[in-house]
C-alpha positions as CSV (number, residue, x, y, z in Angstrom):
1,X,111.8,134.4,157.4
2,X,111.3,133.5,153.8
3,X,112.0,129.9,152.9
4,X,114.7,129.3,150.2
5,X,113.2,129.3,146.7
6,X,114.9,125.9,146.0
7,X,113.1,124.4,149.0
8,X,109.7,125.8,147.9
9,X,110.2,124.4,144.4
10,X,111.0,121.0,145.7
11,X,108.0,121.0,147.9
12,X,105.7,122.0,145.1
13,X,107.0,119.3,142.8
14,X,106.7,116.7,145.6
15,X,103.1,117.7,146.3
16,X,102.1,117.4,142.6
17,X,103.9,114.1,142.2
18,X,102.3,112.6,145.3
19,X,98.8,113.8,144.2
20,X,99.3,112.5,140.7
21,X,100.7,109.2,141.9
22,X,97.7,108.6,144.0
23,X,95.3,109.4,141.1
24,X,97.2,107.4,138.5
25,X,97.5,104.5,140.9
26,X,93.8,104.4,141.8
27,X,91.8,105.5,138.8
28,X,94.4,105.4,136.1
29,X,96.1,107.9,133.8
30,X,93.2,108.4,131.4
31,X,90.6,109.1,134.1
32,X,92.9,111.3,136.3
33,X,91.9,115.0,136.0
34,X,94.6,117.6,136.3
35,X,92.2,119.8,138.1
36,X,91.5,117.1,140.7
37,X,95.1,116.4,141.6
38,X,96.2,120.0,141.5
39,X,93.3,120.9,143.9
40,X,94.2,118.0,146.2
41,X,97.7,119.3,146.3
42,X,96.5,122.8,147.0
43,X,98.1,124.1,143.8
44,X,97.0,125.4,140.4
45,X,97.2,124.1,136.9
46,X,99.8,126.8,136.3
47,X,102.1,125.2,138.8
48,X,101.8,121.8,137.0
49,X,102.5,123.3,133.6
50,X,105.5,125.2,135.1
51,X,107.1,122.2,136.7
52,X,106.1,119.3,134.4
53,X,104.8,120.8,131.1
54,X,101.6,118.7,131.1
55,X,100.0,115.5,132.5
56,X,102.3,113.3,130.4
57,X,105.4,115.1,131.9
58,X,103.9,114.5,135.4
59,X,103.5,110.8,134.6
60,X,107.2,110.6,133.6
61,X,108.1,112.2,137.0
62,X,105.8,109.7,138.9
63,X,107.4,106.8,137.0
64,X,110.9,108.0,137.8
65,X,110.0,108.1,141.5
66,X,108.5,104.7,141.5
67,X,111.4,103.3,139.4
68,X,113.9,104.6,142.0
69,X,111.9,102.9,144.8
70,X,111.7,99.6,142.8
71,X,115.5,99.7,142.2
72,X,116.1,100.1,145.9
73,X,113.8,97.2,146.8
74,X,115.4,95.0,144.1
75,X,118.9,95.7,145.4
76,X,117.8,95.0,149.0
77,X,116.4,91.6,148.1
78,X,119.3,90.7,145.8
79,X,121.8,91.7,148.4
80,X,120.8,88.7,150.5
81,X,121.7,86.2,147.8
82,X,124.5,83.7,148.6
83,X,126.2,83.9,145.2
84,X,126.8,86.5,142.5
85,X,124.7,84.4,140.1
86,X,121.8,84.2,142.5
87,X,122.1,87.9,143.2
88,X,121.7,88.5,139.4
89,X,118.7,86.1,139.1
90,X,117.0,87.6,142.2
91,X,117.5,91.1,140.9
92,X,115.8,90.3,137.6
93,X,112.9,88.2,139.0
94,X,112.1,90.5,141.9
95,X,111.5,93.3,139.3
96,X,109.1,91.1,137.4
97,X,107.3,90.0,140.5
98,X,106.5,93.6,141.4
99,X,104.1,93.6,138.5
100,X,101.7,91.9,140.9
101,X,101.4,95.1,143.0
102,X,98.4,97.2,142.0
103,X,100.1,100.6,141.9
104,X,103.2,99.4,140.1
105,X,101.0,97.2,137.8
106,X,98.8,100.1,136.7
107,X,101.4,102.9,136.5
108,X,104.6,101.2,135.4
109,X,103.4,98.4,133.3
110,X,100.0,99.4,131.9
111,X,99.6,103.2,131.6
112,X,103.3,103.9,131.3
113,X,103.9,101.9,128.1
114,X,100.5,103.0,126.7
115,X,101.3,106.7,127.2
116,X,105.1,106.9,126.9
117,X,105.8,104.1,124.5
118,X,108.4,101.3,124.6
119,X,110.0,101.1,128.1
120,X,113.3,100.3,126.4
121,X,113.4,103.9,125.3
122,X,112.6,105.4,128.7
123,X,115.4,107.5,130.4
124,X,115.9,104.8,133.1
125,X,116.4,102.0,130.5
126,X,120.1,102.8,129.9
127,X,120.8,102.5,133.7
128,X,119.1,99.1,133.8
129,X,121.1,97.9,130.7
130,X,124.3,99.1,132.2
131,X,123.6,97.4,135.5
132,X,122.8,94.1,133.8
133,X,125.9,94.4,131.6
134,X,128.1,94.9,134.6
135,X,126.7,91.8,136.3
136,X,127.2,89.7,133.2
137,X,130.7,91.0,132.7
138,X,131.6,90.0,136.3
139,X,129.9,86.6,135.9
140,X,131.8,86.0,132.7
141,X,135.1,87.0,134.3
142,X,134.4,84.5,137.1
143,X,133.7,81.8,134.6
144,X,130.0,81.5,135.6
145,X,128.4,82.4,132.2
146,X,129.5,81.3,128.8
147,X,132.8,82.8,127.6
148,X,131.6,83.9,124.1
149,X,128.7,86.0,125.3
150,X,128.5,89.7,124.5
151,X,127.4,91.2,127.8
152,X,125.8,94.4,126.5
153,X,123.8,92.6,123.8
154,X,122.6,89.9,126.3
155,X,121.8,92.7,128.8
156,X,119.5,94.4,126.3
157,X,117.7,91.1,125.5
158,X,117.3,90.4,129.2
159,X,116.0,93.9,129.9
160,X,113.5,93.5,127.1
161,X,112.4,90.1,128.3
162,X,111.9,91.3,131.9
163,X,109.9,94.3,130.7
164,X,107.7,92.1,128.5
165,X,107.2,89.6,131.3
166,X,106.1,92.3,133.7
167,X,103.7,93.9,131.1
168,X,102.2,90.5,130.4
169,X,101.5,90.0,134.1
170,X,100.1,93.5,134.5
171,X,97.7,93.0,131.6
172,X,96.7,89.4,132.5
173,X,93.2,88.4,133.6
174,X,95.0,86.2,136.2
175,X,98.2,88.0,137.2
176,X,99.2,85.5,139.9
177,X,99.1,82.5,137.5
178,X,100.8,84.5,134.7
179,X,103.5,85.6,137.1
180,X,104.4,82.0,138.0
181,X,104.6,81.0,134.3
182,X,106.6,84.2,133.4
183,X,109.1,83.8,136.2
184,X,109.6,80.1,135.4
185,X,110.2,80.8,131.7
186,X,112.5,83.8,132.5
187,X,114.6,81.7,134.8
188,X,115.0,79.1,132.1
189,X,116.2,81.8,129.7
190,X,118.8,83.0,132.2
191,X,120.0,79.4,132.9
192,X,120.9,79.2,129.2
193,X,123.7,81.7,129.9
194,X,125.4,79.4,132.4
195,X,128.8,77.9,131.4
196,X,128.7,74.1,131.1
197,X,131.5,72.1,132.6
198,X,133.0,71.3,129.2
199,X,133.1,74.9,128.2
200,X,136.4,76.6,128.9
201,X,137.2,80.3,128.9
202,X,139.2,81.7,126.0
């Protein structure tokens, strides 16, 4: 029996993404050859062009896959936090700490911005901003963060800061040391949002 066309398309896409992800993660985007990873997937350049347009389109697909995995990991870590505020902090800092992992470091925080431009303009950026906005809105309602904060504006600033911190770690000569400094500074920024005892809600 013939397999459904939809299933075959999904399999072809998955093979190309897996091969490209391995190449981008080990030798980098610039050195990765389309012929090499289409051959390793047992496919042709024509299949790549059909499904992704070009190597840049394939990088976008790889980034989308890794981003989804990162989001799941972040949520899993944050879900263990004892308070809503700690959940928010853990969610942000876990994302930054992932810049220490070689594959994520190279693909998401070095090659991704170099090839695709500012991460704030990537398709997934709106979902990140919306998630942070939701957290801040809830924390504000609970009286945890300052009452005069605009959640969406703060969310965009926090999203930008976490992205910059991760990129700084990824491009550092000493990622471990840079990560410690970046996380400490980032946490201090977040603590500035906390409502002081003398501040009352409107």
